[in-house]
N, C-alpha and C positions, 0 to 999 in steps of 0.2 A: 225908228222901226224896231220891231221885236226880233231879237237875234234868232230866236228859235224858228221864226217863220222864213228864214233865208233858205231857199232851195239849195244853194251851193253848199250851205252848212250841212244840210241833211245828207247830201251826196258824199261829203267828206267823212261824215260819221259812219255811213254805211260801208264805205270802202275800208275804213279802219276796223269795222266789226267783222267783216267777212273773213279776212285772214286769220283773225283770232279764232273765229268759229271753226274755220277749216283746220287750224292746228289742233283745236280740242277734239274735232272729229277723228283726226289721224291718231291722236293719243288714245282716244277711247277704242278705236278699232284695233290698234296694236295691243292694247290691254286685253280686249276680248279674245284676240287670237292667242295671246300668251296663256290666258286662263283656259281656253279650249285645249291647247297642247298639254298644259299641266294636268288638266282633267283626264285627257286621253292616256297620258303616261300613268297617272294614278290608277285608272281603270284597268290598264294592262297589267300593272303590278298586282292589283287585287285579283284579277282573273288568273294570273299565273300562280298566285299563292293559293287560290281556291281550286286549281286543277288537281284531280285525284292522283295520288302517287301510284307508281306501277305496282301491280298486285304482288305481294310477297308469296313465297313458296307456300303452297297449301298445307295447312297444318295436318298432321297425321298421314302424309304421303309416305308410302313404304320406302325405306332406304335400301340402297343396293346391298345385297348380302352375298356371301360366298360360303361354300361348304366348309365346315370346321375341320380341324385337324383330326385325322383318323377316319374320316368319312369317305375318302376316295383312295384309289390305288392306281398305280401305273403299270401297264403291261408292255411287253416288248413284242414287236411284230416284224416280220420279214419284209424288206422293201420289194417293190415291184421289180427293180433291176436284179436283185439277188434271186427272186423267184424265177425270173426269165432265164437267168444263167443256169440255175439248177435244172429247170425243165429241159433246156437245150442239151445239157450234159447227159441227162438220162436218155434223151432221144438219140444222141450221138453214139452212146454206148450200145444201144439196141441196133442201130444201123450198122455199126462195126461188126456186130454179131449176126448181121443179116436177118434181123427180126423186125417185124412190123408191129409197132405198138402205139398206144396213146399214153400221154403223160399229163398228169394234173398236179398242180401245187395249190394247196389251200392254206389260209392263214390260221392263226391261233383259234379263231372263232368258227372255222370251217368254211369260210367264204372263199370261193375260187379266185385265185390271183392270176394263174396262167393255165391254159390248156393247149396242148399240142397234139395233133393227130398225125402220126407218121403216114407216109405213102403206103397204101395197101392195108392199113390197120382195119380190123373188123369193126362194124358199127357198134357192137356191144362193148367194145373196149373203152369207148369214150366215157360212158357213165361209170363203168367199173373202176376206172382209174381215179375218178373223183371220190367214190365211196371208200376205196382203199386208203386214199390220202386222209380222208376225214376220220376213219377209224384209227389210223396211226397217230394223228395229232391228239385225238380225244383221249387215248390211253397212254400216250407217250411211250409207245413200243412198236416194233416192227409187227406187221400183221401176221407174219409167220408165227410169232410168239402168241398172238391173240387166238390163233386157231386152237392152240393147246388148251386154252382156258374154257373152250366150249364144253369140254368134258365135265367140268365142275359147274358151269353156268350156261347151259345150252340156250337159254333165252336171250343171251347177248346178241345172237344173230338177228333178233327181231327188232333191235333198236333202229329207228328210221335213219336212212342215209349212210349206214355203215355196210361194209362187206368184209367178212372174216375169211379172207383168202390171202395167201402170201402175195406180196407185191407192193405193200405200203411201208414207208419208213418215215419216222419223225425227224424233224430238224430241231435241234436243241440250242439254247443259249443259256449258259451257266446251269445246265442240267434241266432246265424247264423247256417244254415244247413251245415252239414259236411258229411252226408250220409243219405240214405233212406233204410228202411226195408219194404219189400213187402211179403205178405203171400196170397196164393190162394189155393183153394181146399176144404175149409170147406163148409157146407151147406148154410152159409150166409156170407155176407161181414162183418157183425158185429163181427162174430167169428174170421174171418181172421184178422181183425184189432186188436182184443183183443190179439191174439198171437203175432202180430207185436209189439204191445206195451210192451209185456213181454220181447221181445228182447231189446227194448230201455231201459227198467228199469234195465236190467242186466248190462248195461254199467254204471249205476249210483251208483252201490254198491261199 
């Protein structure tokens, strides 16, 4: 009998071949998976390398600058607490003398810091006090002195916001004006200025 024609022999050969083929399939599948993972890793590395870098600072962008030496100056201003103290002292002096007045304190630039209108003070006294204070700080002199200057320069009275009547006094720091106190409403400018000076003295205590 021809050995190759034996059916049992064919079955034995098939059984032997199938495990081998199965092993080869597993090896090939594993190899393919490894290649796929390696390829994915390589692609990720290439993609990461190809990603654009964060944009650098734009060329020519203006740099932060500051004013050079000698281009600025520092000024001294009266605090709100001090202005309130001075205004109250002036009003208290007027009240003690039984006078009904308004008091205003302005800063170095003429801006109003504090205004107090005493009980019974006339409506015109409110604005007059501000204008006297503004004149005093602008010329660094009591307004009673400024009245005397009108003889030589009568147009001074036409300067907006000022009032050349006694009742305004400057507040100084190292000789320079830092505020002005104006009082209006008393029977005379001399009394108004007396009360304004009481406010100035209150800051020197």
